[in-house]
C-alpha positions in Angstrom: -56.7 3.2 -3.0 -59.0 0.2 -2.5 -60.7 0.8 -5.8 -57.3 1.0 -7.6 -56.4 -2.5 -6.1 -59.7 -3.9 -7.1 -59.3 -2.6 -10.7 -55.7 -4.0 -10.9 -56.9 -7.4 -9.5 -59.8 -7.5 -12.1 -57.3 -6.9 -14.9 -55.0 -9.6 -13.7 -57.9 -12.1 -13.5 -59.1 -11.0 -16.9 -55.6 -11.5 -18.3 -55.4 -15.1 -16.9 -58.9 -15.9 -18.3 -58.1 -14.4 -21.7 -54.8 -16.4 -22.0 -56.4 -19.8 -21.3 -56.4 -22.2 -24.3 -59.7 -23.5 -25.6 -60.1 -27.2 -25.1 -61.3 -29.3 -28.0 -64.9 -30.6 -27.5 -64.8 -34.1 -26.2 -66.9 -36.9 -27.7 -69.1 -38.9 -25.5 -67.3 -41.7 -23.5 -68.5 -43.7 -20.5 -66.6 -46.6 -19.0 -68.1 -49.2 -16.7 -65.8 -51.6 -14.8 -67.2 -54.8 -13.4 -65.2 -57.2 -11.2 -68.2 -59.4 -10.5 -67.9 -58.7 -6.8 -70.1 -55.7 -7.7 -73.4 -57.0 -9.2 -75.5 -55.7 -12.0 -78.2 -58.2 -13.2 -78.4 -62.0 -13.4 -76.7 -61.9 -10.0 -78.0 -65.4 -9.4 -75.2 -66.6 -11.7 -72.5 -65.1 -9.4 -70.6 -67.8 -7.6 -67.6 -67.8 -5.3 -64.6 -69.8 -6.5 -61.0 -70.1 -5.5 -59.7 -69.6 -9.0 -61.4 -66.4 -10.1 -59.4 -64.3 -12.5 -59.3 -61.8 -9.6 -61.3 -61.4 -6.5 -63.4 -64.3 -5.3 -66.6 -64.2 -7.5 -67.3 -64.8 -11.1 -70.4 -65.0 -13.3 -71.1 -68.6 -14.5 -73.6 -69.6 -17.2 -74.1 -73.3 -17.4 -76.8 -76.0 -17.8 -79.0 -74.5 -15.2 -78.8 -70.9 -16.6 -77.7 -70.2 -20.2 -77.3 -66.5 -19.5 -74.7 -65.2 -17.1 -73.5 -61.6 -16.3 -75.8 -58.9 -17.7 -75.8 -55.1 -17.9 -78.3 -52.7 -19.6 -77.6 -49.2 -20.5 -80.2 -46.7 -21.8 -78.7 -44.5 -24.5 -79.0 -40.8 -23.6 -81.2 -38.7 -26.0 -78.0 -36.7 -26.9 -76.7 -39.8 -28.8 -79.8 -40.6 -30.8 -78.9 -41.0 -34.4 -75.1 -41.4 -33.7 -72.8 -44.4 -34.1 -72.0 -45.9 -30.8 -68.9 -48.1 -30.2 -69.0 -50.7 -27.4 -65.6 -51.9 -26.3 -65.6 -55.1 -24.3 -62.5 -56.1 -22.4 -62.8 -59.0 -19.9 -61.7 -62.5 -19.0 -63.6 -65.7 -20.0 -63.1 -69.4 -19.7 -65.0 -72.7 -20.3 -64.8 -76.3 -19.3 -65.1 -77.4 -22.9 -63.3 -75.7 -25.8 -66.0 -76.7 -28.3 -68.7 -75.0 -26.2 -70.7 -72.5 -28.2 -70.3 -69.5 -25.8 -70.4 -65.8 -26.6 -70.6 -62.4 -25.1 -73.7 -60.6 -26.7 -74.3 -57.0 -27.4 -77.9 -56.2 -28.2 -79.8 -53.0 -28.9 -83.5 -52.7 -28.5 -86.3 -50.2 -28.5 -89.5 -51.0 -26.6 -90.1 -54.6 -27.4 -88.2 -54.8 -30.7 -84.6 -56.2 -30.8 -82.7 -54.1 -33.4 -79.3 -55.8 -33.0 -78.2 -59.1 -31.5 -74.4 -59.5 -32.1 -72.4 -62.2 -30.3 -68.7 -62.2 -29.8 -67.8 -65.9 -29.9 -65.0 -66.9 -27.6 -63.9 -70.3 -29.1 -61.1 -68.6 -31.1 -59.5 -67.0 -28.0 -59.7 -69.8 -25.6 -56.5 -71.9 -25.7 -57.1 -74.5 -22.9 -59.9 -75.9 -20.8 -60.6 -73.9 -17.6 -57.9 -71.3 -18.4 -58.7 -67.6 -18.3 -58.5 -65.9 -21.8 -58.8 -62.2 -22.6 -61.8 -61.1 -24.7 -61.1 -57.7 -26.2 -63.4 -56.5 -29.0 -65.3 -53.5 -30.3 -68.9 -53.7 -31.7 -70.3 -50.7 -33.5 -74.0 -49.9 -33.2 -74.7 -47.9 -36.3 -76.6 -44.7 -36.3 -79.3 -46.3 -38.4 -80.2 -48.3 -35.3 -79.9 -45.5 -32.7 -82.5 -43.2 -34.4 -85.3 -44.1 -31.9 -85.6 -42.7 -28.4 -85.0 -45.0 -25.4 -82.6 -47.3 -27.1 -81.4 -49.9 -24.6 -78.0 -51.5 -25.0 -77.7 -54.9 -23.2 -74.6 -56.9 -22.7 -74.7 -60.5 -21.4 -72.8 -63.7 -21.3 -74.6 -66.4 -23.3 -73.8 -70.2 -23.1 -75.8 -71.3 -26.1 -75.3 -75.1 -25.9 -74.8 -75.3 -22.1 -72.5 -78.3 -22.7 -70.2 -77.0 -19.9 -69.8 -73.8 -17.9 -69.0 -70.3 -19.3 -67.3 -68.0 -16.8 -66.8 -64.2 -17.0 -64.7 -62.0 -14.7 -63.0 -58.6 -14.6 -65.1 -57.1 -17.3 -64.5 -53.5 -18.5 -67.0 -52.0 -20.9 -66.6 -48.7 -22.6 -69.4 -47.0 -24.6 -68.2 -44.2 -26.8 -68.9 -42.2 -29.9 -66.3 -43.2 -32.5 -64.4 -40.4 -34.1 -65.0 -39.8 -37.8 -62.0 -40.1 -40.2 
């Protein structure tokens, strides 16, 4: 009797497994969320302010330090030779609307910089010292990701340092874009 029950149970389980739908293979996607209260690098630029976009801390690049918030990500070997999209969604502000500030995405291999692309923020800031949303995607083409140990670096860059450049509540998503 016990063997009969085991056989019946095995067929029931097999029936459930056989009826499961196959999932489509997912493309690579990784999201990092930074609220500046949780540091990454250039933590010396983190300051506490009463008017952060959220929380109490922001990253500030200014006359004393042209580079603010920074994050580096080493591309896994499984993504060598593939296009990589970097979605940047965060909040920025400056004390001077004519300041030459940008959020930079770079790709490097060993000591060679393969890409240095800035997302200027002048066109999104509407008022001095007012938080504005930066939301952009930069594609790192497969021609640049062909080498092992590619490092993708993101950082706030206050080029002229005429005023401050603040970053807060940053969300960065690395993903493999789907092909049309």
